[in-house]
C-alpha positions as CSV (number, residue, x, y, z in Angstrom):
1,M,106.6,118.2,117.9
2,G,103.9,119.0,115.4
3,Y,100.2,119.9,115.7
4,R,96.9,118.7,114.3
5,I,95.4,121.6,112.4
6,A,92.0,122.1,110.8
7,V,91.4,124.9,108.2
8,V,87.7,125.7,108.1
9,G,86.5,127.3,104.9
10,A,89.5,126.0,103.0
11,T,88.0,126.7,99.5
12,G,87.6,130.5,100.1
13,N,90.2,133.2,99.5
14,V,91.3,133.4,103.1
15,G,91.2,129.6,103.6
16,H,93.5,129.2,100.5
17,E,95.9,131.7,102.0
18,M,95.9,130.0,105.4
19,L,97.0,126.8,103.7
20,N,99.6,128.6,101.6
21,I,101.1,130.4,104.6
22,L,101.1,127.4,106.9
23,A,103.2,125.7,104.2
24,E,105.4,128.7,103.5
25,R,106.3,129.3,107.1
26,Q,106.9,125.5,107.7
27,F,104.4,125.5,110.5
28,P,104.9,122.3,112.5
29,V,102.0,120.1,111.3
30,D,101.6,116.5,112.1
31,D,98.2,116.3,110.5
32,I,96.1,118.8,108.6
33,V,92.5,118.7,107.4
34,A,90.7,121.0,105.0
35,L,87.0,121.6,105.9
36,A,84.3,123.1,103.9
37,S,80.5,123.1,103.5
38,R,78.8,120.0,102.0
39,R,78.5,121.6,98.6
40,S,82.3,121.8,98.4
41,L,82.9,118.3,99.6
42,G,85.8,116.7,97.8
43,T,87.1,119.9,96.3
44,E,90.9,119.7,96.1
45,V,93.1,122.4,97.7
46,S,96.8,122.7,97.9
47,F,99.0,122.5,101.0
48,G,102.6,122.9,100.0
49,D,103.4,120.0,97.6
50,K,100.4,118.1,98.9
51,T,96.8,118.0,97.7
52,L,94.0,117.8,100.2
53,K,90.4,116.9,99.5
54,T,88.0,118.9,101.6
55,K,85.9,117.1,104.2
56,D,82.4,117.9,105.5
57,L,82.5,120.5,108.3
58,D,79.0,119.5,109.4
59,T,80.0,116.0,110.4
60,F,83.6,116.6,111.5
61,D,84.7,115.7,115.0
62,F,87.2,118.2,116.4
63,T,88.2,116.0,119.3
64,G,92.0,115.5,119.4
65,W,92.7,118.4,117.1
66,D,94.9,121.2,118.5
67,M,93.8,124.2,116.5
68,A,91.1,125.2,114.0
69,L,91.6,128.2,111.8
70,F,88.2,129.5,110.8
71,A,87.6,131.4,107.6
72,I,83.9,131.3,107.2
73,G,81.2,133.9,107.9
74,S,79.8,134.8,111.3
75,D,76.6,132.7,110.9
76,A,78.5,129.5,110.3
77,T,81.1,130.3,112.9
78,K,78.4,130.8,115.5
79,E,77.3,127.2,114.8
80,Y,80.6,125.4,114.5
81,A,83.2,127.3,116.6
82,P,81.5,126.4,120.0
83,K,81.5,122.7,118.9
84,A,85.3,122.8,118.1
85,A,86.0,124.7,121.4
86,K,84.0,122.3,123.4
87,A,86.0,119.4,121.9
88,G,89.2,121.1,123.3
89,C,90.3,122.5,119.9
90,L,91.4,126.1,120.0
91,V,89.4,128.2,117.5
92,I,91.2,131.1,115.7
93,D,88.4,132.9,114.1
94,N,88.6,135.3,111.2
95,S,85.0,136.5,111.3
96,S,83.7,139.4,113.4
97,L,81.6,137.3,115.6
98,Y,83.8,137.2,118.7
99,R,86.0,140.3,118.3
100,Y,84.1,142.4,120.8
101,D,83.4,139.6,123.4
102,H,85.2,140.5,126.7
103,D,86.1,136.8,127.2
104,V,87.7,136.4,123.8
105,P,91.2,137.8,123.1
106,L,91.6,139.9,120.0
107,I,95.2,139.5,118.9
108,V,97.8,140.9,116.5
109,P,101.0,139.1,117.6
110,E,103.3,142.0,117.0
111,V,101.1,144.3,119.1
112,N,99.5,142.4,122.0
113,P,101.0,138.9,122.3
114,D,100.4,138.7,126.0
115,A,96.6,138.6,125.4
116,I,97.1,135.0,124.3
117,E,96.8,134.1,128.0
118,G,93.1,134.8,127.9
119,Y,92.4,132.0,125.4
120,A,91.1,129.5,128.1
121,K,87.9,131.3,128.9
122,R,86.2,130.3,125.6
123,M,88.9,128.3,123.8
124,I,88.5,131.0,121.1
125,I,90.8,133.8,119.8
126,A,89.6,136.4,117.4
127,N,91.4,137.8,114.4
128,P,90.8,141.5,113.9
129,N,89.3,143.2,110.9
130,C,91.7,143.5,107.9
131,S,91.9,147.3,108.0
132,T,92.5,147.3,111.7
133,A,95.2,144.7,111.7
134,Q,97.7,146.6,109.5
135,M,97.0,149.9,111.1
136,V,97.7,148.8,114.7
137,V,101.0,147.2,113.7
138,A,102.1,150.7,112.7
139,L,100.5,152.5,115.7
140,K,101.8,150.4,118.5
141,P,105.5,151.3,118.4
142,L,104.6,154.9,118.0
143,H,102.2,154.7,120.9
144,D,104.8,153.1,123.1
145,R,107.1,156.1,122.5
146,A,104.8,159.1,122.5
147,K,101.3,157.9,123.5
148,I,98.8,158.4,120.7
149,K,95.8,160.5,121.6
150,R,93.8,160.5,118.3
151,V,93.9,158.8,114.9
152,V,92.1,160.0,111.8
153,V,92.2,157.2,109.1
154,S,90.9,157.0,105.6
155,T,91.1,153.5,104.0
156,Y,91.3,152.4,100.4
157,Q,90.2,148.8,100.6
158,S,90.5,146.2,97.8
159,V,87.6,144.1,96.6
160,S,89.1,140.8,97.8
161,G,88.0,141.9,101.3
162,S,84.4,141.1,100.0
163,G,85.3,137.6,98.7
164,K,85.5,135.9,95.3
165,E,82.3,137.2,93.9
166,A,83.4,140.8,94.4
167,M,86.7,140.1,92.6
168,E,84.7,138.6,89.7
169,E,82.4,141.6,89.7
170,L,85.3,144.0,89.4
171,W,86.9,141.9,86.6
172,N,83.6,141.5,84.6
173,Q,82.7,145.2,85.0
174,T,86.2,146.2,83.8
175,K,85.9,144.0,80.7
176,G,82.4,145.3,80.1
177,K,83.8,148.8,79.7
178,Y,85.6,147.7,76.6
179,V,83.1,145.3,75.1
180,P,79.8,146.9,74.0
181,G,76.8,144.9,75.3
182,Q,78.9,143.2,77.9
183,E,78.2,145.6,80.7
184,V,77.7,144.1,84.2
185,A,75.3,145.6,86.7
186,A,76.4,146.0,90.3
187,S,75.3,143.1,92.6
188,V,77.9,142.6,95.3
189,Y,78.2,146.4,95.8
190,P,75.5,149.0,95.8
191,K,77.2,150.9,92.9
192,E,79.6,150.0,90.1
193,I,83.1,149.4,91.5
194,A,85.1,149.4,88.2
195,F,86.8,152.8,87.6
196,N,85.0,154.0,90.7
197,V,85.3,154.3,94.5
198,I,82.6,153.6,97.0
199,P,82.6,155.3,100.4
200,H,80.6,152.5,102.0
201,I,81.8,149.2,103.6
202,D,79.3,147.1,105.6
203,V,76.0,148.4,106.9
204,F,75.2,152.0,108.0
205,L,74.8,152.7,111.7
206,D,72.5,155.3,113.3
207,D,75.3,157.9,113.6
208,G,76.0,157.9,109.9
209,S,79.2,155.8,110.2
210,T,79.4,152.3,108.7
211,K,80.0,149.1,110.6
212,E,83.5,148.8,109.0
213,E,84.4,152.2,110.4
214,W,83.0,151.3,113.8
215,K,85.1,148.1,113.8
216,M,88.3,150.1,113.4
217,V,87.4,152.3,116.4
218,A,86.4,149.4,118.7
219,E,89.2,147.1,117.7
220,T,92.0,149.6,118.0
221,K,90.8,150.4,121.5
222,K,90.7,146.7,122.5
223,I,94.0,145.8,121.0
224,I,96.2,148.9,121.9
225,D,94.6,151.3,124.4
226,K,91.0,152.1,125.2
227,S,91.9,155.8,125.6
228,I,92.9,156.3,121.9
229,K,90.3,158.3,119.9
230,V,89.8,157.0,116.4
231,T,87.7,158.3,113.5
232,A,87.6,156.4,110.2
233,T,86.3,156.7,106.7
234,C,86.4,153.4,104.9
235,V,86.3,153.3,101.1
236,R,86.2,150.4,98.6
237,V,88.4,150.9,95.6
238,P,88.9,149.0,92.3
239,V,92.0,147.1,93.4
240,F,91.9,143.3,93.5
241,V,94.2,142.7,96.5
242,G,95.9,145.1,99.0
243,H,94.4,147.6,101.5
244,S,95.9,151.1,101.8
245,E,95.4,153.7,104.5
246,S,96.1,157.3,105.0
247,V,96.7,157.7,108.7
248,N,96.9,161.0,110.7
249,I,98.2,160.6,114.3
250,E,98.2,163.0,117.2
251,T,100.4,162.2,120.1
252,E,100.8,163.5,123.7
253,D,104.5,163.9,123.4
254,F,106.3,165.4,120.4
255,L,107.6,162.8,118.0
256,D,109.9,164.0,115.2
257,E,109.3,162.4,111.8
258,D,112.9,161.1,111.6
259,E,112.6,159.4,115.0
260,A,109.2,158.0,114.0
261,R,110.8,156.6,110.8
262,D,113.6,154.9,112.8
263,I,111.1,153.5,115.3
264,L,109.0,152.0,112.6
265,R,112.1,150.5,110.8
266,E,112.9,148.6,114.0
267,A,109.3,147.5,114.7
268,P,108.3,143.9,114.0
269,G,106.2,143.2,110.9
270,I,106.9,146.6,109.3
271,M,108.9,147.5,106.2
272,V,109.6,151.2,105.8
273,V,109.9,152.4,102.1
274,D,109.9,156.2,102.4
275,K,111.9,158.1,99.8
276,R,110.8,161.6,98.8
277,E,111.1,161.0,95.1
278,D,108.9,159.6,92.3
279,G,108.0,156.0,93.2
280,G,109.6,156.2,96.6
281,Y,106.6,154.6,98.4
282,V,104.7,151.3,98.3
283,T,101.3,150.7,96.5
284,P,98.9,147.8,96.8
285,V,100.1,146.1,93.7
286,E,103.6,145.8,95.2
287,C,102.5,144.4,98.6
288,V,100.6,141.4,97.2
289,G,102.0,138.1,98.5
290,D,104.2,139.8,101.1
291,Y,104.1,139.3,104.9
292,A,105.0,142.9,105.8
293,T,103.0,146.0,106.5
294,F,104.6,148.7,104.4
295,I,104.9,152.3,105.7
296,S,105.6,155.3,103.4
297,R,105.1,159.1,103.3
298,I,106.0,159.6,107.0
299,R,105.9,163.4,107.6
300,Q,105.1,166.0,110.3
301,D,101.5,167.4,110.4
302,S,102.2,171.1,110.9
303,T,98.5,171.9,111.7
304,I,98.8,170.5,115.3
305,D,101.6,170.5,117.9
306,N,102.3,166.8,117.9
307,G,101.1,165.3,114.6
308,L,102.3,162.8,112.1
309,N,101.0,161.5,108.7
310,L,101.8,158.2,107.1
311,W,100.7,155.8,104.4
312,C,100.1,152.2,105.3
313,V,99.8,149.3,102.8
314,S,99.4,145.6,103.3
315,D,98.1,142.4,101.6
316,N,94.7,142.2,103.2
317,L,94.4,138.4,102.6
318,R,97.7,137.9,104.4
319,K,98.3,140.3,107.3
320,G,94.7,141.3,107.3
321,A,93.5,137.8,107.6
322,A,95.3,134.5,107.0
323,L,98.9,135.5,108.0
324,N,97.7,137.0,111.3
325,A,95.7,133.8,112.0
326,V,98.8,131.7,111.4
327,Q,100.9,134.0,113.6
328,I,98.4,133.5,116.4
329,A,98.6,129.8,115.9
330,E,102.4,130.0,116.1
331,L,102.1,132.1,119.3
332,Y,99.7,129.7,120.9
333,G,102.0,126.8,120.1
334,K,105.0,128.4,121.6
335,R,103.4,130.1,124.6
336,I,100.7,127.6,125.6
337,L,101.0,124.1,124.1
338,K,104.8,123.8,124.6
339,K,104.4,125.2,128.1
340,G,101.7,122.7,128.8
């Protein structure tokens, strides 16, 4: 049995990845449609060995479609997601619009798959923020063993998290460094991103944190455990694809670094690459195109009684967005549609 699937925002970075991953994972599709705004009408996108022409989202009728994977901004999602849900089509939304809605499950399938049962309240399931998604995959198995009390995380986030224009800005600024007169001023970001790092993602809040940092706090609590304390510093770096995170964890019970390494090796969605030698860790360049969340540099934090440090890397367009959405679709198909 196959499903009727709509990919909304099919011409964007995440929409492209959704189509790629649906094909790669041989998702059971009977019918698939690529939807985009009217200005992209007729644009061709790939789905496996097929070519799809985008159709107009504004006039599309979601009646009779099983799932719609949304990869558009919050404003457009606010308009179109309720229409799809009202037509009986499950919305799996990659924007931040519904993540903090009590009636909408926020799901990372390796972490909280049972939350899928809450889909029926709104016919919408939210995909977490890219930086949160990879971190909670690593935190959950450790939390199950030793109960995490506090997390201190610093992120090193690639420009693809800001979309195509940001990737072009990094590329053009980098070229401009070597071609006199070709310098490119910052437009996507508040400062130059080439050969630089920017400790600012999303808008600033009253307490001095940014919205991206707040997202990591709120989403970790909703997905894993509301009692976990989280503090984050989110930084944009001149990397095209792949988010990295330095994560410090404090647990209630002592957890030896060797046991932590063994736990993570057995955990779903994780690949441990942790050799204490030159190159014995994973960097963003190496994770691009992979499904896994990579964990390296696992070690005891000697400054507290029950502390661990680790390095976490993942392809943000995949596990941080498109892959997680497809995994939710797989989970919904197995747990809900087949049961029904």
